[in-house]
C-alpha positions as CSV (number, residue, x, y, z in Angstrom):
1,M,-71.2,-3.7,77.1
2,P,-71.2,-4.1,73.3
3,D,-74.5,-3.8,71.5
4,S,-76.3,-7.1,71.6
5,G,-77.6,-6.7,68.0
6,I,-74.0,-6.2,66.6
7,L,-72.7,-9.2,68.5
8,S,-75.5,-11.3,67.2
9,H,-74.8,-10.0,63.7
10,M,-71.1,-10.8,64.0
11,N,-71.8,-14.4,65.2
12,T,-74.1,-14.9,62.3
13,W,-71.4,-13.7,60.0
14,Q,-68.8,-16.0,61.6
15,E,-71.0,-18.9,61.2
16,D,-71.5,-18.3,57.6
17,R,-67.7,-18.2,56.9
18,P,-66.2,-21.2,54.9
19,G,-64.5,-23.6,57.1
20,G,-66.7,-23.6,60.2
21,G,-68.1,-21.4,62.8
22,G,-67.0,-20.3,66.2
23,A,-66.4,-16.8,67.5
24,Y,-64.7,-14.2,65.5
25,G,-61.0,-14.7,65.4
26,Q,-61.4,-18.5,66.6
27,G,-61.4,-21.8,64.9
28,D,-60.0,-22.0,61.5
29,G,-62.3,-19.4,60.1
30,G,-59.3,-17.2,59.2
31,Y,-57.5,-17.7,55.9
32,R,-55.4,-20.7,55.6
33,Q,-51.8,-20.1,54.4
34,G,-51.7,-21.6,50.9
35,G,-55.4,-22.6,51.2
36,A,-58.0,-22.3,48.4
37,A,-60.6,-20.3,50.3
38,A,-60.5,-16.5,50.8
39,E,-62.4,-14.5,53.4
40,P,-65.6,-12.7,52.3
41,P,-65.6,-8.9,53.0
42,L,-67.0,-7.5,56.3
43,P,-70.5,-6.2,56.2
44,P,-70.5,-2.5,55.4
45,E,-71.6,-1.4,58.8
46,L,-68.8,-3.4,60.6
47,N,-66.1,-2.1,58.2
48,P,-64.1,0.6,59.9
49,R,-63.0,2.1,56.5
50,G,-66.5,2.7,55.5
51,A,-69.0,1.4,53.1
52,G,-67.7,0.2,49.7
53,A,-64.1,-0.5,51.1
54,G,-62.7,-4.0,51.1
55,A,-62.1,-5.6,54.6
56,Q,-58.7,-6.0,55.8
57,G,-58.1,-9.0,57.9
58,G,-56.4,-8.9,61.1
59,R,-53.2,-10.9,60.6
60,G,-52.4,-10.3,56.8
61,G,-56.0,-10.5,55.7
62,Y,-56.8,-8.9,52.2
63,G,-59.3,-6.5,51.3
64,G,-61.2,-6.5,47.9
65,A,-60.4,-9.3,45.6
66,A,-58.4,-12.3,46.8
67,V,-54.6,-12.0,46.2
68,P,-52.5,-15.2,46.5
69,P,-50.0,-14.9,49.3
70,Q,-47.1,-15.8,47.0
71,Q,-47.6,-12.4,45.3
72,Q,-47.3,-10.2,48.3
73,G,-45.5,-12.3,51.0
74,Y,-47.0,-13.3,54.4
75,G,-47.8,-10.2,56.5
76,R,-46.4,-7.8,53.9
77,P,-48.7,-4.9,52.7
78,P,-49.5,-4.6,49.2
79,Q,-46.8,-3.0,47.0
80,Q,-47.3,0.7,46.5
81,D,-47.1,2.5,43.3
82,R,-43.4,3.8,42.7
83,G,-44.5,6.6,40.5
84,P,-44.0,7.2,36.8
85,G,-40.9,5.8,35.0
86,V,-40.1,3.5,38.0
87,P,-40.8,-0.2,37.2
88,Q,-42.9,-2.2,39.6
89,Q,-41.4,-5.3,41.1
90,Q,-42.5,-8.6,39.5
91,P,-41.4,-11.7,41.5
92,G,-39.8,-14.7,39.9
93,P,-40.2,-18.2,41.2
94,G,-39.6,-18.4,44.9
95,R,-38.5,-14.7,45.4
96,P,-39.4,-11.3,44.3
97,A,-37.6,-10.0,41.2
98,G,-35.8,-6.8,41.3
99,P,-36.1,-4.0,38.7
100,G,-34.4,-4.5,35.4
101,A,-34.4,-8.3,35.8
102,P,-35.3,-10.5,32.9
103,G,-39.1,-10.5,32.4
104,A,-39.4,-7.4,34.6
105,P,-40.8,-4.2,33.2
106,G,-37.8,-2.2,32.0
107,G,-35.5,-5.2,31.8
108,P,-34.6,-7.4,28.9
109,G,-37.0,-10.1,27.8
110,P,-36.3,-13.8,28.1
111,D,-34.7,-14.0,24.7
112,A,-32.7,-10.7,24.8
113,P,-29.1,-10.9,23.6
114,A,-26.1,-10.4,25.9
115,A,-25.5,-6.9,26.9
116,A,-24.0,-4.6,24.3
117,S,-20.4,-3.3,24.4
118,R,-20.1,-0.1,26.4
119,W,-17.9,1.5,23.6
120,P,-19.8,4.0,21.4
121,R,-19.9,3.3,17.7
122,S,-17.8,6.3,16.9
123,R,-15.0,5.1,19.2
124,K,-15.1,1.6,17.6
125,I,-14.6,3.3,14.2
126,K,-11.7,5.4,15.4
127,V,-9.9,2.3,17.0
128,G,-10.5,0.2,13.8
129,A,-9.1,3.1,11.7
130,L,-6.0,3.3,13.9
131,A,-5.5,-0.4,13.8
132,L,-5.8,-0.4,9.9
133,V,-3.2,2.5,9.7
134,G,-0.9,0.5,12.0
135,V,-1.1,-2.6,9.8
136,L,-0.5,-0.6,6.6
137,L,2.4,1.2,8.3
138,V,4.1,-2.0,9.4
139,T,3.5,-3.6,5.9
140,G,4.8,-0.5,4.0
141,I,8.0,-0.3,6.3
142,G,8.5,-4.1,5.8
143,T,8.1,-3.9,2.0
144,Y,10.4,-0.8,1.8
145,V,13.1,-2.7,3.7
146,W,12.6,-5.9,1.7
147,A,12.7,-4.0,-1.7
148,D,15.8,-1.9,-0.6
149,S,17.6,-5.1,0.2
150,K,17.1,-6.2,-3.3
151,L,19.4,-3.4,-4.8
152,N,23.0,-4.2,-5.6
153,H,25.1,-1.2,-4.5
154,E,28.5,-0.4,-5.9
155,N,31.0,2.3,-5.1
156,V,31.0,3.8,-8.7
157,L,31.0,7.4,-7.6
158,A,34.3,7.2,-5.8
159,P,36.1,10.6,-5.5
160,Y,39.2,11.4,-7.6
161,D,41.4,14.5,-8.3
162,N,39.8,17.4,-10.1
163,R,36.3,15.8,-10.1
164,P,33.6,18.3,-11.2
165,A,31.7,20.1,-8.5
166,A,28.0,19.3,-8.0
167,G,25.7,21.5,-10.1
168,K,22.0,22.4,-9.9
169,G,19.4,19.6,-10.2
170,T,20.2,15.9,-10.3
171,N,22.1,13.9,-12.9
172,W,21.7,10.2,-13.5
173,L,23.8,8.1,-15.6
174,I,21.7,5.1,-16.8
175,V,23.4,2.2,-18.5
176,G,22.0,-0.9,-20.1
177,S,24.7,-3.5,-20.2
178,D,24.9,-6.6,-22.3
179,S,25.7,-8.7,-19.2
180,R,24.4,-12.2,-19.5
181,E,24.5,-12.8,-15.8
182,G,21.4,-14.5,-14.6
183,L,20.7,-16.1,-18.1
184,S,20.9,-19.9,-18.7
185,D,22.1,-21.3,-22.0
186,A,18.5,-21.8,-23.1
187,D,17.7,-18.0,-22.2
188,E,20.7,-16.9,-24.3
189,D,19.5,-19.0,-27.2
190,A,15.9,-17.7,-26.9
191,L,16.9,-14.0,-26.5
192,H,19.5,-14.2,-29.2
193,T,22.1,-12.6,-26.9
194,G,25.1,-14.9,-27.6
195,S,27.3,-16.0,-24.7
196,A,30.0,-13.3,-24.6
197,Q,31.7,-13.0,-21.2
198,G,32.0,-9.7,-19.2
199,K,29.9,-6.7,-20.1
200,R,29.7,-3.8,-22.5
201,S,27.4,-0.9,-22.6
202,D,24.4,-1.6,-24.9
203,S,22.9,1.8,-24.2
204,M,23.9,4.9,-22.2
205,M,21.8,7.9,-21.3
206,L,22.1,10.9,-18.9
207,L,18.9,12.0,-17.4
208,H,19.0,15.6,-15.8
209,I,16.2,16.3,-13.4
210,G,15.6,20.0,-12.7
211,D,13.2,22.9,-12.3
212,N,13.1,23.6,-15.9
213,G,11.9,20.2,-17.0
214,N,13.6,16.9,-17.2
215,T,16.0,16.0,-20.2
216,L,17.0,12.6,-21.3
217,M,20.1,12.7,-23.4
218,S,21.5,9.6,-25.2
219,I,25.2,9.1,-25.5
220,P,26.4,7.0,-28.4
221,R,28.4,4.1,-27.3
222,D,30.9,4.7,-30.1
223,S,31.6,8.2,-28.9
224,W,35.2,9.3,-29.3
225,V,36.3,10.6,-25.9
226,T,39.2,10.9,-23.5
227,V,39.3,7.9,-21.1
228,P,41.1,8.9,-17.9
229,A,44.1,6.9,-16.4
230,H,43.1,4.1,-14.4
231,L,44.2,0.9,-12.7
232,D,44.3,-2.2,-14.8
233,T,41.5,-4.4,-13.8
234,S,43.4,-7.5,-14.7
235,G,45.0,-7.5,-11.2
236,S,48.4,-6.5,-12.4
237,G,48.3,-3.4,-10.3
238,K,49.6,-1.3,-13.3
239,T,48.1,2.0,-14.2
240,V,46.7,2.4,-17.7
241,P,47.6,5.9,-19.0
242,Q,45.0,8.3,-20.2
243,A,44.0,7.7,-23.9
244,T,41.5,8.7,-26.4
245,S,39.1,5.8,-27.2
246,K,35.4,4.9,-27.7
247,I,33.3,5.5,-24.5
248,N,32.2,1.8,-24.6
249,A,35.9,0.8,-23.9
250,A,35.8,2.6,-20.6
251,F,32.9,0.6,-19.4
252,A,34.4,-2.7,-20.6
253,R,37.8,-2.0,-18.9
254,G,36.7,-0.3,-15.6
255,G,32.9,-0.9,-15.3
256,G,30.6,1.7,-13.8
257,R,33.4,3.6,-11.9
258,L,35.6,4.2,-14.9
259,L,32.5,5.1,-17.1
260,V,31.3,7.7,-14.5
261,Q,34.7,9.3,-14.5
262,T,34.9,9.2,-18.3
263,V,31.5,10.9,-18.6
264,E,32.3,13.6,-16.0
265,T,35.8,14.2,-17.6
266,N,34.3,14.8,-21.0
267,T,31.2,16.7,-20.1
268,G,32.2,18.7,-17.0
269,L,29.0,17.4,-15.3
270,H,28.9,15.9,-11.8
271,I,27.1,12.6,-11.8
272,D,24.9,12.3,-8.7
273,H,23.5,8.8,-9.2
274,Y,24.1,5.7,-11.3
275,A,21.9,2.9,-12.4
276,E,22.9,-0.2,-14.5
277,I,20.7,-3.1,-15.7
278,G,21.5,-6.2,-17.6
279,F,19.6,-8.3,-20.1
280,A,17.9,-10.6,-17.5
281,G,16.7,-7.7,-15.3
282,F,15.4,-5.8,-18.4
283,V,13.4,-8.8,-19.7
284,G,12.1,-9.4,-16.0
285,I,10.9,-5.9,-15.5
286,V,9.0,-5.9,-18.8
287,D,7.3,-9.3,-18.2
288,S,6.5,-8.4,-14.5
289,V,4.4,-5.3,-15.5
290,G,2.6,-7.4,-18.2
291,G,4.5,-6.1,-21.3
292,V,4.9,-2.5,-22.6
293,D,2.5,-0.9,-25.1
294,M,4.4,0.4,-28.0
295,C,3.4,1.8,-31.5
296,I,5.7,0.6,-34.2
297,D,6.0,2.8,-37.3
298,Q,7.0,0.1,-39.8
299,D,7.5,-3.6,-40.0
300,V,10.7,-4.8,-38.3
301,K,12.5,-8.0,-39.0
302,D,15.9,-8.4,-37.7
303,R,17.8,-11.7,-38.0
304,D,20.6,-10.9,-35.4
305,S,18.1,-9.9,-32.5
306,G,15.3,-12.2,-33.6
307,L,12.8,-9.4,-33.8
308,D,9.8,-9.8,-36.1
309,L,7.2,-7.3,-35.6
310,K,4.3,-5.7,-37.8
311,A,3.6,-2.0,-37.9
312,G,1.0,-0.8,-35.4
313,C,0.3,-0.5,-31.7
314,Q,1.0,-3.6,-29.7
315,T,2.1,-5.0,-26.4
316,L,5.7,-6.2,-26.4
317,S,7.0,-9.0,-24.1
318,G,10.2,-9.0,-22.4
319,K,11.8,-11.0,-25.2
320,Q,10.4,-8.7,-27.9
321,S,11.4,-5.6,-25.9
322,L,15.0,-6.6,-25.6
323,A,15.2,-7.3,-29.3
324,F,13.5,-4.0,-30.0
325,V,16.0,-1.8,-28.1
326,R,19.0,-3.8,-29.5
327,Q,18.2,-3.9,-33.3
328,R,19.7,-1.4,-35.6
329,H,20.5,-2.9,-38.9
330,Q,17.3,-1.8,-40.7
331,M,18.0,1.9,-39.8
332,A,19.9,4.2,-42.0
333,D,21.8,5.8,-39.1
334,Q,22.3,2.5,-37.2
335,D,23.2,3.2,-33.6
336,L,21.7,6.8,-33.7
337,G,18.4,5.2,-34.8
338,R,18.6,2.6,-32.2
339,M,19.0,5.3,-29.4
340,R,15.8,6.9,-30.6
341,N,14.0,3.6,-30.0
342,Q,15.6,3.1,-26.7
343,Q,14.4,6.5,-25.4
344,K,11.0,5.9,-26.7
345,F,10.8,2.4,-25.1
346,L,12.3,3.4,-21.7
347,S,10.0,6.3,-21.3
348,A,7.1,4.0,-22.1
349,L,8.4,1.4,-19.6
350,A,8.9,4.0,-16.9
351,S,5.3,5.4,-17.4
352,Q,3.8,1.9,-17.0
353,A,6.1,0.9,-14.1
354,A,5.3,4.0,-12.1
355,S,1.6,3.8,-12.7
356,P,-0.7,3.2,-9.7
357,A,-2.1,0.1,-11.3
358,T,1.4,-1.3,-11.1
359,L,2.6,0.0,-7.8
360,L,-0.6,-0.7,-5.8
361,N,-1.0,-4.2,-7.2
362,P,1.0,-6.8,-5.3
363,F,0.8,-9.2,-8.2
364,T,2.8,-6.8,-10.3
365,F,4.7,-4.8,-7.8
366,Y,6.5,-7.7,-6.0
367,P,7.5,-9.6,-9.1
368,M,8.8,-6.3,-10.6
369,V,11.0,-5.6,-7.6
370,S,12.3,-9.2,-7.5
371,S,13.1,-9.5,-11.2
372,G,14.2,-5.8,-11.7
373,L,15.8,-4.7,-8.7
374,G,17.7,-7.9,-8.1
375,T,19.7,-7.4,-11.2
376,L,19.9,-3.6,-10.8
377,I,23.2,-2.0,-9.9
378,V,23.2,1.5,-8.3
379,D,25.6,3.7,-6.5
380,D,26.0,3.5,-2.7
381,D,23.8,6.5,-1.9
382,A,20.9,5.6,-4.2
383,G,17.8,4.2,-2.4
384,L,14.2,3.4,-3.4
385,T,13.2,7.0,-3.1
386,D,15.8,8.1,-5.5
387,L,14.7,5.3,-8.0
388,G,11.2,6.5,-7.5
389,S,12.4,10.0,-8.6
390,L,14.1,8.5,-11.6
391,F,11.1,6.6,-12.8
392,L,8.8,9.6,-12.3
393,A,11.2,11.9,-14.2
394,M,11.4,9.5,-17.2
395,K,7.6,9.2,-17.1
396,G,7.4,13.0,-17.2
397,V,9.5,13.0,-20.3
398,S,7.3,10.7,-22.2
399,G,4.3,12.7,-20.9
400,G,5.6,15.9,-22.4
401,D,7.2,17.4,-19.2
402,G,10.7,17.4,-20.5
403,K,12.5,16.4,-23.8
404,S,14.6,13.6,-25.3
405,I,17.7,14.5,-27.1
406,T,21.0,13.0,-28.3
407,V,24.4,14.6,-27.4
408,P,25.1,17.1,-30.3
409,I,27.1,15.2,-33.0
410,G,29.7,16.9,-35.3
411,N,30.8,13.7,-37.2
412,P,28.8,10.4,-37.0
413,D,31.5,8.5,-39.1
414,F,34.7,9.9,-37.5
415,R,37.7,7.7,-38.5
416,T,40.1,6.9,-35.8
417,P,43.9,6.5,-36.2
418,T,43.3,2.7,-36.4
419,G,40.6,3.2,-39.1
420,E,37.6,2.4,-37.0
421,S,34.3,4.3,-37.4
422,A,33.4,6.4,-34.3
423,V,31.1,9.3,-33.4
424,K,32.7,12.7,-32.7
425,W,30.7,15.2,-30.6
426,D,30.1,18.8,-31.8
427,A,32.2,20.6,-29.2
428,T,30.4,24.0,-29.3
429,K,26.9,22.7,-29.3
430,S,27.7,20.0,-26.7
431,K,29.1,22.6,-24.3
432,Q,25.9,24.5,-24.5
433,V,23.8,21.5,-23.5
434,F,26.2,20.6,-20.6
435,D,26.2,24.2,-19.3
436,A,22.4,24.0,-19.3
437,F,22.5,20.8,-17.2
438,K,25.0,22.2,-14.8
439,N,23.1,25.5,-14.2
440,D,19.7,23.8,-14.5
441,T,18.5,26.2,-17.2
442,P,16.4,25.3,-20.2
443,V,18.3,23.2,-22.7
444,P,18.7,25.1,-26.0
445,D,17.1,23.7,-29.2
446,L,20.1,22.9,-31.3
447,K,18.4,21.3,-34.3
448,K,19.6,22.5,-37.7
């Protein structure tokens, strides 16, 4: 039998519980689910866990401080500590929340941004760099194809009997023609070019690119040379026999092909590449690069070319540049003095056109290609890379990595059988220069 004193004590405790009396475990003295009242702890002497421990009710009762049922769940024991570094569960509305959920320890807060990309920053940089390289590569290839399509190719290096063999280095024949193609009547008036049909050489240079420096050699257009036999370009089908004439006549009669053959015949040199530009292309290139900086030794005023310049350093426009390389009347040696100006100007133009400021700036590069290459005639084998070598070589000449000369002259006022004035080369000295080109050896200094 239970001790009567203990039973009496338990009954007394039951009667004192909120919500009414009755024997222990009867009536509504237990906690009410969702109710406001909580059970008081058992007396110390009745608590099986010993004095100071909170009482634990029979069916889901709570020891110690009251804990609302929604935090532990009906009949679920209190959540145990998971150890250091493991977040404790914190319930959300209606259900417990799992670890890492918003609002839970270790999870993002309610205002946290969306989850970051799984790619590390280094990988993003590599992918971005590869994408940029791809874009630049595609753009570069497209630009190259577009620019190359602007070139006008002609078969001016056609083979013929007894053509000189290729030597060492690379030889370019560069011709500035007086072609008015691409010019309107207003342009011809503004540029003082006249309206002559066809084309004649306004300047002629041979550029040798080699291991012993580059040499730019001017050839007077009145040079008295042998013009090889050739077909009549009038369409008659007749052959014009070989004859001695001014070299400019070869260009006027047979264009670039006959001119190349004439130069090769009289120099013994093999021409590797050919470039020809007319008035319109010349003006367009100069204007597209923003003009060319030149230092003029003395005032120049020429009625025929329309040139009117003061001495000093200045920037020449396309119109002024064309007049500058064409004018000759104020010089004592006429064409020879003009050739010096042409060499000086073309070297300055090449230096400016080949500079990074021009090539890397789309606002100068694309107009230069459109206006210059669109009127440029080159041989069938010449491409953009060859033209790049040409410009860099001419830039090197102006920068001191090479020299500018004129073909050695024996008589600047040779009288032809018809009484015309022509330029006769010095046979001995000329051969020394031509041999140096052929063998890619240093060009001898032949100044008197």
